[in-house]
C-alpha positions in Angstrom: 30.0 6.7 -11.9 26.7 8.2 -10.8 24.4 10.4 -12.9 21.5 12.5 -11.5 18.7 13.0 -14.1 15.9 15.5 -14.2 12.2 14.9 -14.9 11.6 12.4 -17.8 7.8 12.5 -17.8 7.4 9.7 -20.2 9.9 10.9 -22.8 11.6 7.6 -23.2 13.4 8.5 -26.4 15.2 11.3 -24.7 16.1 9.1 -21.8 17.6 6.5 -24.1 19.6 9.1 -26.0 20.9 10.5 -22.7 22.0 7.0 -21.6 23.7 6.5 -25.0 25.5 9.9 -24.7 26.8 8.9 -21.3 27.8 5.4 -22.6 25.7 3.9 -19.8 26.7 0.5 -18.6 24.6 -1.2 -15.8 27.7 -2.9 -14.5 29.8 0.3 -14.1 27.2 3.2 -13.8 24.5 4.2 -11.4 21.7 6.7 -12.0 19.0 8.5 -10.0 16.0 10.2 -11.6 14.7 13.1 -9.5 11.0 12.2 -9.8 8.3 12.5 -12.4 9.0 9.5 -14.5 5.6 9.6 -16.0 2.9 11.8 -17.6 2.5 14.5 -20.3 5.1 12.6 -22.5 4.2 9.8 -24.9 5.7 6.7 -23.2 5.0 6.6 -19.5 4.5 2.8 -19.4 7.6 2.1 -21.4 9.6 4.5 -19.2 8.6 2.6 -16.1 9.4 -0.7 -17.7 12.9 0.6 -18.7 13.6 1.8 -15.2 12.4 -1.5 -13.7 14.7 -3.4 -16.1 17.7 -1.5 -15.0 17.4 -3.1 -11.6 20.0 -2.0 -8.9 21.8 0.3 -11.4 18.9 2.8 -11.3 16.7 4.4 -8.7 14.0 7.1 -8.9 12.2 9.5 -6.5 8.5 10.0 -6.5 7.3 13.2 -8.0 3.9 14.9 -8.1 3.1 13.3 -11.5 4.0 9.9 -10.2 1.7 10.4 -7.2 -1.0 11.6 -9.5 -0.8 8.4 -11.5 -1.2 6.4 -8.3 -4.2 8.5 -7.3 -5.9 8.1 -10.7 -5.3 4.4 -10.7 -7.0 4.1 -7.3 -10.0 6.2 -8.3 -9.0 8.9 -5.9 -8.6 11.7 -8.6 -9.9 12.1 -12.1 -7.4 12.2 -15.0 -6.6 15.7 -16.2 -7.2 16.7 -19.8 -3.4 16.8 -20.5 -2.6 13.5 -18.8 -1.0 10.8 -20.9 -1.4 7.9 -18.5 -3.7 5.5 -20.3 -0.8 3.4 -21.5 -0.1 2.6 -17.8 -3.7 2.3 -16.7 -4.6 0.0 -19.6 -1.4 -2.0 -19.6 -1.5 -5.8 -19.1 1.3 -5.3 -16.5 -0.5 -2.4 -14.8 -0.3 -4.0 -11.4 3.4 -4.6 -11.5 4.1 -1.1 -12.8 2.1 0.6 -10.1 3.5 -1.6 -7.4 7.0 -0.8 -8.4 6.2 2.9 -8.6 4.7 3.2 -5.1 7.8 1.7 -3.6 10.0 4.6 -4.8 11.4 6.9 -2.1 10.6 10.6 -1.6 14.2 11.6 -0.6 17.6 10.1 -1.0 21.2 10.8 -0.1 23.3 10.1 -3.2 27.1 10.6 -3.4 26.8 13.4 -0.7 23.8 15.1 -2.4 20.4 15.3 -0.7 18.0 14.5 -3.5 14.3 15.5 -3.6 11.8 16.0 -6.4 10.7 19.6 -5.4 12.1 21.1 -2.2 12.5 21.1 1.5 11.1 23.4 4.2 13.4 25.8 6.0 13.2 24.2 9.5 14.3 20.8 8.2 17.9 19.5 8.3 19.1 16.9 5.9 18.5 14.2 8.5 15.0 15.6 9.1 14.2 15.4 5.4 15.2 11.8 5.1 13.2 10.9 8.3 10.1 12.8 7.3 10.2 11.3 3.8 10.4 7.8 5.4 7.2 8.5 7.4 5.2 9.1 4.2 7.0 6.3 2.3 5.8 3.8 4.9 2.2 4.9 4.2 2.6 4.8 0.4 4.1 1.4 0.6 1.6 -0.1 3.1 -1.7 -1.9 2.7 -3.8 1.2 3.2 -2.7 3.1 0.1 -6.2 3.7 -1.2 -7.2 5.3 2.1 -4.1 7.4 2.3 -4.0 8.9 -1.2 -7.1 11.2 -0.7 -5.5 12.7 2.5 -2.5 14.1 0.6 -4.4 16.6 -1.4 -4.7 20.3 -0.3 -2.5 23.3 0.3 -2.8 23.4 4.0 -1.1 23.5 6.4 1.3 25.9 4.6 3.7 26.1 7.5 5.6 23.3 9.2 5.4 22.5 12.9 6.9 19.6 14.7 3.5 19.4 16.5 1.6 18.5 13.3 0.0 15.1 13.4 -1.8 12.7 11.1 -3.0 13.9 7.6 -1.9 17.5 8.2 1.6 16.4 8.9 1.7 14.0 6.0 0.2 16.5 3.6 2.8 19.2 4.5 5.6 16.7 4.0 4.4 15.5 0.6 3.7 19.1 -0.6 7.2 20.2 0.2 9.0 17.2 -1.3 6.9 17.0 -4.5 5.3 20.4 -5.2 7.3 23.2 -3.6 8.7 26.1 -5.5 8.1 29.4 -3.7 7.9 30.2 0.0 6.9 33.3 1.9 9.7 35.1 3.7 8.6 33.3 6.9 9.0 29.9 5.2 5.3 29.2 4.5 4.7 27.3 1.2 3.0 29.0 -1.7 1.5 26.9 -4.6 0.0 29.6 -6.7 3.1 30.9 -8.5 4.9 28.7 -10.9 7.1 31.1 -12.8 10.9 31.2 -12.7 13.1 33.4 -10.6 13.1 36.4 -12.9 9.4 36.8 -12.3 9.8 36.7 -8.5 6.6 38.0 -6.9 6.8 40.4 -4.0 7.1 38.7 -0.6 8.1 35.3 -2.1 11.5 33.6 -2.5 12.5 30.3 -4.0 12.6 27.7 -1.2 16.4 27.3 -1.7 17.1 31.0 -1.2 15.6 31.3 2.2 18.4 32.5 4.6 17.0 30.5 7.5 17.1 27.2 5.6 18.8 24.6 7.7 20.0 22.7 4.7 21.8 25.7 3.4 25.1 23.9 4.0 24.0 20.7 2.3 24.5 19.9 -1.3 21.0 19.5 -2.8 19.6 18.3 -6.1 16.0 18.6 -7.3 13.8 18.6 -10.4 10.1 19.8 -10.8 10.7 23.5 -11.5 11.1 23.6 -15.3 10.9 27.4 -15.6 14.1 27.7 -13.6 16.2 26.0 -16.3 19.5 24.4 -15.3 21.0 25.6 -12.0 24.5 24.2 -11.5 26.0 25.7 -8.4 28.6 24.0 -6.1 25.9 23.1 -3.6 22.7 23.2 -5.7 21.5 21.4 -8.8 18.1 22.1 -10.4 17.7 19.6 -13.2 14.2 19.8 -14.7 15.0 21.6 -17.9 11.6 21.1 -19.5 12.2 18.0 -21.6 8.4 17.3 -22.1 7.9 20.9 -23.2 10.6 20.8 -25.9 13.5 21.7 -23.7 16.3 19.3 -22.7 16.7 16.3 -20.6 19.6 16.9 -18.3 21.9 14.7 -16.3 24.8 15.7 -14.1 27.5 13.3 -13.0 28.2 13.9 -9.3 30.7 11.2 -8.2 34.3 11.5 -7.3 34.4 15.3 -7.1 33.9 15.6 -10.8 31.0 17.6 -12.3 29.9 16.8 -15.8 26.6 18.0 -17.4 25.0 15.9 -20.1 22.0 17.1 -22.1 19.9 15.9 -25.0 17.3 18.1 -26.8 13.7 16.9 -26.8 10.8 17.2 -29.1 7.9 18.9 -27.3 5.2 16.4 -26.3 2.8 19.1 -25.1 2.3 22.9 -24.9 4.4 24.4 -22.1 2.9 24.0 -18.7 3.4 22.2 -15.4 
């Protein structure tokens, strides 16, 4: 049995309660967290340790908060006022936690679902998405991590081209996989708007509603966009239901043709935000 789980963001208590609700057994069950294991919640370090202890029964994608932790740890970015990363940065096992984290993937195929943290760009097929994620994963997992991390920041280029090379190419890939919500009607990425679909601005559409999206026939699961709430369509799962903001932590069982939604309520760790 396989469970896809939305953003935990250091809310270990909710994660443990979700596993208990499921009756989780490492010998019988598998789970995939769709990114953002850490930050804004109270127990980032303990959440990483728990995931590491689950071994082969659990896997996780890298989200934007996970990448932010790596950047802060390498002195590339300052911590934000709302960050709750000190328990990782000051941990005696800091090195092991960060090393494990940077070896997480940016995209996965799980039980017939293409899983990303945020989104994909319209020109990408499912195979493209996995291949492009692998390009960046190689850099994140390589010896030049400290040199690579500064290159991933910025909103440009907003549009994908197969001709993109070097930092522009890598930045466009990372932005789509870990930050994307809205796109222009031509498929260009927009990072200014963070509201849900009911506040759709003129000229923008959620990335998953673009009619030219090549993954339109692919079952997709993602997190990241807490203001969407749960989306549970036959071919689309949005699973960030705002646990860290006092919403719910959501998991959906996806194996064997059966669909089962599991949710636990959460105490707000911070004022609502991103």
